[in-house]
DSSP file (Angstrom, degrees, kcal/mol; ACC not computed):
  #  RESIDUE AA STRUCTURE BP1 BP2  ACC     N-H-->O    O-->H-N    N-H-->O    O-->H-N    TCO  KAPPA ALPHA  PHI   PSI    X-CA   Y-CA   Z-CA
    1    1 A M              0   0    0      0, 0.0     2,-0.1     0, 0.0     0, 0.0   0.000 360.0 360.0 360.0 129.3   83.0   74.6  104.3
    2    2 A S     >  -     0   0    0      1,-0.1     4,-1.9     4,-0.0     5,-0.1  -0.330 360.0-112.1 -79.0 164.5   79.4   75.5  103.6
    3    3 A N  H  > S+     0   0    0      1,-0.2     4,-1.9     2,-0.2     5,-0.1   0.856 115.4  54.1 -66.0 -35.1   78.4   78.0  101.0
    4    4 A E  H  > S+     0   0    0      2,-0.2     4,-1.6     1,-0.2    -1,-0.2   0.916 108.7  48.1 -68.2 -40.8   77.1   80.5  103.5
    5    5 A N  H  > S+     0   0    0      1,-0.2     4,-1.3     2,-0.2    -1,-0.2   0.869 109.3  54.7 -64.6 -34.7   80.4   80.5  105.5
    6    6 A F  H  X S+     0   0    0     -4,-1.9     4,-1.3     1,-0.2    -1,-0.2   0.880 104.8  53.4 -64.2 -37.8   82.2   80.9  102.2
    7    7 A A  H  X S+     0   0    0     -4,-1.9     4,-2.4     1,-0.2    -1,-0.2   0.870 106.8  52.0 -64.6 -36.4   80.1   84.0  101.5
    8    8 A Y  H  < S+     0   0    0     -4,-1.6    -1,-0.2     1,-0.2    -2,-0.2   0.777 105.3  56.0 -71.2 -25.0   81.1   85.4  104.9
    9    9 A D  H  < S+     0   0    0     -4,-1.3    -1,-0.2    -3,-0.1    -2,-0.2   0.803 111.5  43.7 -73.0 -29.1   84.7   84.8  103.9
   10   10 A I  H  < S+     0   0    0     -4,-1.3    24,-2.0     1,-0.2     2,-0.8   0.937 111.8  52.2 -79.6 -51.3   84.3   87.0  100.8
   11   11 A I  E  <  +A   33   0A   0     -4,-2.4    22,-0.2    22,-0.2    -1,-0.2  -0.795  66.0 171.7 -92.0 110.6   82.3   89.9  102.3
   12   12 A L  E     -     0   0A   0     20,-2.1    21,-0.2    -2,-0.8    -1,-0.2   0.970  54.8 -25.5 -87.0 -63.0   84.3   91.1  105.4
   13   13 A T  E     -A   32   0A   0     19,-1.3    19,-3.8    84,-0.1    -1,-0.3  -0.990  58.3-107.6-149.7 153.8   82.6   94.3  106.6
   14   14 A P  E     -A   31   0A   0      0, 0.0     2,-0.7     0, 0.0    17,-0.3  -0.605  33.7-128.4 -77.0 148.5   80.5   97.2  105.4
   15   15 A I        -     0   0    0     15,-2.3     2,-0.7    -2,-0.2    15,-0.4  -0.889  23.3-168.3-100.0 117.6   82.3  100.5  105.1
   16   16 A I        +     0   0    0     -2,-0.7     2,-0.3     4,-0.1     3,-0.0  -0.855  28.5 134.4-113.2  97.3   80.4  103.2  106.9
   17   17 A T     >  -     0   0    0     -2,-0.7     4,-2.1     1,-0.1     5,-0.2  -0.785  68.1 -99.3-128.8 174.7   81.7  106.7  106.1
   18   18 A E  H  > S+     0   0    0     -2,-0.3     4,-1.9     1,-0.2     5,-0.1   0.912 122.9  48.8 -63.3 -41.9   80.1  109.9  105.2
   19   19 A K  H  > S+     0   0    0      1,-0.2     4,-1.5     2,-0.2    -1,-0.2   0.919 112.4  46.4 -65.9 -44.1   80.7  109.4  101.5
   20   20 A S  H  > S+     0   0    0      1,-0.2     4,-0.7     2,-0.2    -1,-0.2   0.834 110.3  54.4 -70.2 -30.2   79.4  105.8  101.4
   21   21 A T  H >< S+     0   0    0     -4,-2.1     3,-0.7     1,-0.2     4,-0.3   0.891 107.6  50.1 -67.7 -39.0   76.3  106.9  103.4
   22   22 A N  H >< S+     0   0    0     -4,-1.9     3,-1.1     1,-0.2     4,-0.2   0.828 105.0  58.3 -67.0 -31.2   75.6  109.6  100.8
   23   23 A M  H ><>S+     0   0    0     -4,-1.5     3,-1.7     1,-0.2     5,-1.6   0.697  86.9  77.2 -72.2 -17.5   75.9  107.0   98.0
   24   24 A S  G X<5S+     0   0    0     -3,-0.7     3,-1.4    -4,-0.7    -1,-0.2   0.754  83.6  64.5 -65.5 -21.7   73.1  104.9   99.6
   25   25 A S  G < 5S+     0   0    0     -3,-1.1    -1,-0.3    -4,-0.3    -2,-0.2   0.702 101.4  51.1 -71.2 -17.8   70.6  107.3   98.1
   26   26 A L  G < 5S-     0   0    0     -3,-1.7    -1,-0.3    -4,-0.2    -2,-0.2   0.157 125.3-104.2 -99.5  16.3   71.8  106.1   94.7
   27   27 A N  T < 5S+     0   0    0     -3,-1.4    59,-2.9     1,-0.2     2,-0.4   0.832  80.3 134.1  62.6  35.2   71.3  102.4   95.7
   28   28 A K  E   < - B   0  85A   0     -5,-1.6     2,-0.4    57,-0.2    -1,-0.2  -0.959  32.7-175.3-118.1 134.5   75.1  102.0   96.2
   29   29 A I  E     - B   0  84A   0     55,-2.4    55,-3.3    -2,-0.4     2,-0.4  -0.977  14.5-141.4-130.3 142.0   76.6  100.2   99.2
   30   30 A T  E     + B   0  83A   0    -15,-0.4   -15,-2.3    -2,-0.4     2,-0.3  -0.875  20.4 177.2-110.8 133.7   80.3   99.8  100.0
   31   31 A F  E     -AB  14  82A   0     51,-2.4    51,-2.8    -2,-0.4     2,-0.5  -0.966  31.2-126.2-131.2 148.0   81.9   96.7  101.5
   32   32 A K  E     -AB  13  81A   0    -19,-3.8   -20,-2.1    -2,-0.3   -19,-1.3  -0.842  42.5-175.9 -86.9 128.7   85.4   95.6  102.4
   33   33 A V  E     -AB  11  80A   0     47,-2.8    47,-0.8    -2,-0.5   -22,-0.2  -0.729  31.9 -74.9-124.8 170.7   86.0   92.3  100.6
   34   34 A S    >   -     0   0    0    -24,-2.0     3,-1.2    -2,-0.2    -1,-0.1  -0.339  39.4-125.5 -63.7 145.0   88.7   89.6  100.4
   35   35 A K  T 3  S+     0   0    0      1,-0.3    -1,-0.1    43,-0.1    46,-0.1   0.791 109.8  48.1 -64.0 -27.8   91.7   90.6   98.3
   36   36 A T  T 3  S+     0   0    0     44,-0.1    -1,-0.3     2,-0.0     2,-0.2   0.430  84.9 118.3 -93.9   0.7   91.3   87.5   96.1
   37   37 A A    <   -     0   0    0     -3,-1.2     2,-0.2   -27,-0.1    -4,-0.1  -0.466  52.0-148.0 -74.9 136.0   87.6   87.9   95.5
   38   38 A S     >  -     0   0    0     -2,-0.2     4,-2.3     1,-0.1     5,-0.2  -0.492  29.5-105.3 -91.9 169.4   86.4   88.4   91.9
   39   39 A K  H  > S+     0   0    0      1,-0.2     4,-2.4     2,-0.2     5,-0.2   0.882 121.2  53.1 -63.7 -37.7   83.4   90.4   90.9
   40   40 A K  H  > S+     0   0    0      2,-0.2     4,-2.3     1,-0.2    -1,-0.2   0.914 110.1  47.2 -64.2 -42.7   81.4   87.2   90.2
   41   41 A L  H  > S+     0   0    0      2,-0.2     4,-2.3     1,-0.2    -2,-0.2   0.898 111.9  50.5 -65.1 -40.3   82.1   85.8   93.7
   42   42 A I  H  X S+     0   0    0     -4,-2.3     4,-2.5     2,-0.2     5,-0.2   0.919 110.5  49.9 -63.0 -43.6   81.3   89.2   95.3
   43   43 A K  H  X S+     0   0    0     -4,-2.4     4,-2.4     1,-0.2     5,-0.2   0.926 111.6  47.5 -61.9 -46.5   77.9   89.3   93.4
   44   44 A K  H  X S+     0   0    0     -4,-2.3     4,-2.0     1,-0.2    -1,-0.2   0.904 113.1  49.4 -61.6 -41.3   77.0   85.7   94.4
   45   45 A S  H  X S+     0   0    0     -4,-2.3     4,-2.7     2,-0.2     5,-0.2   0.919 111.9  46.7 -66.3 -44.9   77.9   86.4   98.1
   46   46 A I  H  X S+     0   0    0     -4,-2.5     4,-2.5     1,-0.2     5,-0.4   0.923 113.8  48.2 -63.5 -44.7   75.9   89.6   98.3
   47   47 A E  H  X S+     0   0    0     -4,-2.4     4,-1.0    -5,-0.2    -1,-0.2   0.858 114.9  46.1 -66.2 -34.0   72.9   88.0   96.7
   48   48 A K  H  < S+     0   0    0     -4,-2.0    -2,-0.2    -5,-0.2    -1,-0.2   0.919 118.0  40.3 -73.1 -44.4   73.1   85.0   99.0
   49   49 A L  H  < S+     0   0    0     -4,-2.7    -2,-0.2    -5,-0.2    -3,-0.2   0.909 131.0  22.9 -73.2 -42.6   73.6   86.9  102.2
   50   50 A Y  H  < S-     0   0    0     -4,-2.5    -3,-0.2    -5,-0.2    -1,-0.2   0.511  92.8-130.6-107.9  -6.7   71.2   89.8  101.7
   51   51 A K     <  +     0   0    0     -4,-1.0     2,-0.3    -5,-0.4    -4,-0.2   0.934  62.2 127.6  54.8  53.3   68.7   88.4   99.1
   52   52 A V        -     0   0    0     -6,-0.3     2,-0.5    -5,-0.1    -1,-0.2  -0.839  63.6-106.8-128.5 166.8   68.9   91.4   96.8
   53   53 A N        -     0   0    0     -2,-0.3    34,-2.0    34,-0.1     2,-0.5  -0.880  28.7-150.5-100.5 124.6   69.6   91.8   93.1
   54   54 A V  E     +C   86   0A   0     -2,-0.5    32,-0.2    32,-0.2     3,-0.1  -0.818  17.1 177.8 -96.3 128.0   73.0   93.2   92.2
   55   55 A I  E     +     0   0A   0     30,-2.8     2,-0.3    -2,-0.5    31,-0.2   0.860  65.7   3.7 -92.6 -44.9   73.2   95.2   89.0
   56   56 A K  E     -C   85   0A   0     29,-1.2    29,-2.9     2,-0.0     2,-0.4  -0.989  54.8-158.9-148.2 148.6   76.8   96.4   89.0
   57   57 A I  E     -C   84   0A   0     -2,-0.3     2,-0.4    27,-0.2    27,-0.2  -0.995   4.0-171.2-132.9 128.7   80.0   96.0   91.0
   58   58 A N  E     -C   83   0A   0     25,-2.4    25,-3.4    -2,-0.4     2,-0.4  -0.972  12.8-159.6-113.5 132.6   83.0   98.3   91.1
   59   59 A T  E     -C   82   0A   0     -2,-0.4     2,-0.4    23,-0.2    23,-0.2  -0.882   6.9-168.8-115.8 147.8   86.2   97.2   92.9
   60   60 A I  E     -C   81   0A   0     21,-2.7    21,-2.8    -2,-0.4     2,-0.7  -0.999  12.2-147.8-134.8 129.2   89.0   99.3   94.2
   61   61 A N  E     -C   80   0A   0     -2,-0.4     2,-0.6    19,-0.2    19,-0.2  -0.880  10.5-154.1 -98.1 116.5   92.4   98.0   95.6
   62   62 A A  E     -C   79   0A   0     17,-3.2    17,-1.0    -2,-0.7     3,-0.1  -0.809  22.4-131.2 -88.2 124.3   93.8  100.1   98.3
   63   63 A K        -     0   0    0     -2,-0.6    16,-0.1    15,-0.2     2,-0.1  -0.228  25.3 -89.7 -74.3 161.6   97.6   99.7   98.3
   64   64 A D        -     0   0    0     14,-0.1     2,-0.3    13,-0.0    13,-0.2  -0.406  46.4-156.1 -64.1 146.9   99.8   98.9  101.3
   65   65 A R  E     -D   76   0B   0     11,-2.6    11,-3.7    -3,-0.1     2,-0.4  -0.930   9.9-138.0-127.8 153.6  101.1  102.1  103.0
   66   66 A F  E     +D   75   0B   0     -2,-0.3     2,-0.3     9,-0.2     9,-0.2  -0.933  24.8 178.2-111.1 134.8  104.1  102.8  105.2
   67   67 A K  E     -D   74   0B   0      7,-3.0     7,-3.6    -2,-0.4     2,-0.7  -0.899  31.5-119.2-129.9 158.3  103.7  105.0  108.3
   68   68 A I  E     -D   73   0B   0     -2,-0.3     2,-0.5     5,-0.2     5,-0.2  -0.903  34.0-179.2-100.3 116.8  106.0  106.1  111.0
   69   69 A V  E >   -D   72   0B   0      3,-3.1     3,-1.8    -2,-0.7    -2,-0.0  -0.970  69.5 -18.8-121.6 118.4  104.8  104.9  114.4
   70   70 A R  T 3  S-     0   0    0     -2,-0.5    -1,-0.2     1,-0.3     3,-0.1   0.858 128.9 -51.4  53.5  39.0  106.7  105.8  117.5
   71   71 A G  T 3  S+     0   0    0      1,-0.2     2,-0.3    -3,-0.0    -1,-0.3   0.457 120.1 101.1  83.3   1.2  109.8  106.6  115.5
   72   72 A K  E <  S-D   69   0B   0     -3,-1.8    -3,-3.1     0, 0.0     2,-0.4  -0.887  77.3-108.7-120.2 151.8  109.8  103.3  113.5
   73   73 A L  E     -D   68   0B   0     -2,-0.3     2,-0.3    -5,-0.2    -5,-0.2  -0.641  41.0-177.5 -78.5 126.0  108.6  102.4  110.0
   74   74 A A  E     -D   67   0B   0     -7,-3.6    -7,-3.0    -2,-0.4     2,-0.5  -0.927  21.3-129.9-126.5 150.7  105.4  100.3  110.1
   75   75 A K  E     -D   66   0B   0     -2,-0.3     2,-0.6    -9,-0.2    -9,-0.2  -0.867  10.4-157.8-104.5 129.1  103.4   98.8  107.3
   76   76 A K  E     -D   65   0B   0    -11,-3.7   -11,-2.6    -2,-0.5    -2,-0.0  -0.927  27.3-125.9-103.4 118.3   99.6   99.3  107.1
   77   77 A S        -     0   0    0     -2,-0.6   -14,-0.1   -13,-0.2     2,-0.0  -0.274  20.1-125.6 -69.7 149.1   98.2   96.5  105.0
   78   78 A G        -     0   0    0      1,-0.0     2,-0.3   -17,-0.0   -15,-0.2  -0.218  23.9-163.0 -82.7 177.1   96.0   97.3  102.0
   79   79 A Y  E     - C   0  62A   0    -17,-1.0   -17,-3.2   -16,-0.1     2,-0.4  -0.928  17.6-117.7-152.4 173.0   92.5   96.0  101.3
   80   80 A K  E     -BC  33  61A   0    -47,-0.8   -47,-2.8    -2,-0.3     2,-0.4  -0.972  25.9-167.5-120.3 133.7   90.0   95.7   98.5
   81   81 A K  E     -BC  32  60A   0    -21,-2.8   -21,-2.7    -2,-0.4     2,-0.4  -0.928   6.2-152.8-123.1 151.5   86.6   97.4   98.6
   82   82 A A  E     -BC  31  59A   0    -51,-2.8   -51,-2.4    -2,-0.4     2,-0.6  -0.974   5.0-153.5-124.3 131.5   83.6   96.9   96.4
   83   83 A I  E     -BC  30  58A   0    -25,-3.4   -25,-2.4    -2,-0.4     2,-0.5  -0.928  21.4-160.2-103.1 116.5   80.9   99.4   95.6
   84   84 A I  E     -BC  29  57A   0    -55,-3.3   -55,-2.4    -2,-0.6     2,-0.6  -0.846   8.7-153.7-106.3 128.7   77.7   97.5   94.8
   85   85 A T  E     -BC  28  56A   0    -29,-2.9   -30,-2.8    -2,-0.5   -29,-1.2  -0.894  18.1-154.4-100.3 124.1   74.8   99.0   92.9
   86   86 A L  E     - C   0  54A   0    -59,-2.9   -32,-0.2    -2,-0.6     3,-0.1  -0.551  26.6 -88.5 -96.5 160.6   71.4   97.4   93.8
   87   87 A K    >   -     0   0    0    -34,-2.0     3,-2.0    -2,-0.2    -1,-0.1  -0.347  61.5 -83.2 -63.2 147.6   68.3   97.1   91.7
   88   88 A E  T 3  S+     0   0    0      1,-0.3    -1,-0.1    -3,-0.1     3,-0.1  -0.273 116.2  20.9 -56.8 131.5   65.9  100.1   92.0
   89   89 A G  T 3  S+     0   0    0      1,-0.3     2,-0.3    -3,-0.1    -1,-0.3   0.305 101.2 105.9  93.2  -8.5   63.7   99.8   95.1
   90   90 A Q    <   +     0   0    0     -3,-2.0    -1,-0.3   -37,-0.1     2,-0.3  -0.737  42.3 173.6-103.8 154.4   65.9   97.4   97.0
   91   91 A S        -     0   0    0     -2,-0.3     2,-0.4    -3,-0.1    -4,-0.0  -0.971  25.8-132.5-152.1 164.6   68.2   98.2  100.0
   92   92 A I        -     0   0    0     -2,-0.3     2,-1.1   -40,-0.0     3,-0.1  -0.985  21.0-132.2-122.1 132.1   70.4   96.6  102.6
   93   93 A D    >   -     0   0    0     -2,-0.4     3,-0.9     1,-0.2     4,-0.4  -0.732  25.0-179.1 -84.9 100.3   70.1   97.4  106.3
   94   94 A I  G >  S+     0   0    0     -2,-1.1     3,-1.2     1,-0.2    -1,-0.2   0.759  74.0  70.5 -73.9 -24.5   73.8   98.0  107.2
   95   95 A A  G 3  S+     0   0    0      1,-0.3    -1,-0.2    -3,-0.1     3,-0.1   0.757  90.3  62.5 -64.6 -22.3   73.0   98.8  110.8
   96   96 A A  G <  S-     0   0    0     -3,-0.9    -1,-0.3     1,-0.1    -2,-0.2   0.772 102.8-145.3 -73.3 -25.1   72.1   95.0  111.2
   97   97 A G    <         0   0    0     -3,-1.2    -1,-0.1    -4,-0.4    -2,-0.1  -0.115 360.0 360.0  86.5 174.7   75.8   94.1  110.4
   98   98 A V              0   0    0    -86,-0.1    -1,-0.2   -84,-0.1   -87,-0.1   0.407 360.0 360.0 -96.4 360.0   77.3   91.2  108.5
């Protein structure tokens, strides 16, 4: 497995919500990442894929949830998201996709 493919395994998708769009004015971008990814791996992957300098990374683990779907109990799997702070003056074009 090449290093670039490994970076794509770590960074899954950008999270595009109203809150994350407002954070882009503060040089912060939100991504859904692999559950097993560490902050160091996330930083290396972002810097390799987008060629930007990462200052800080905050990670959040969203827990599994149970919902009732059509009268039966169903499990909605959790995920891990990373909020990445970029160096001043740099940005990532999220509309281009991962």
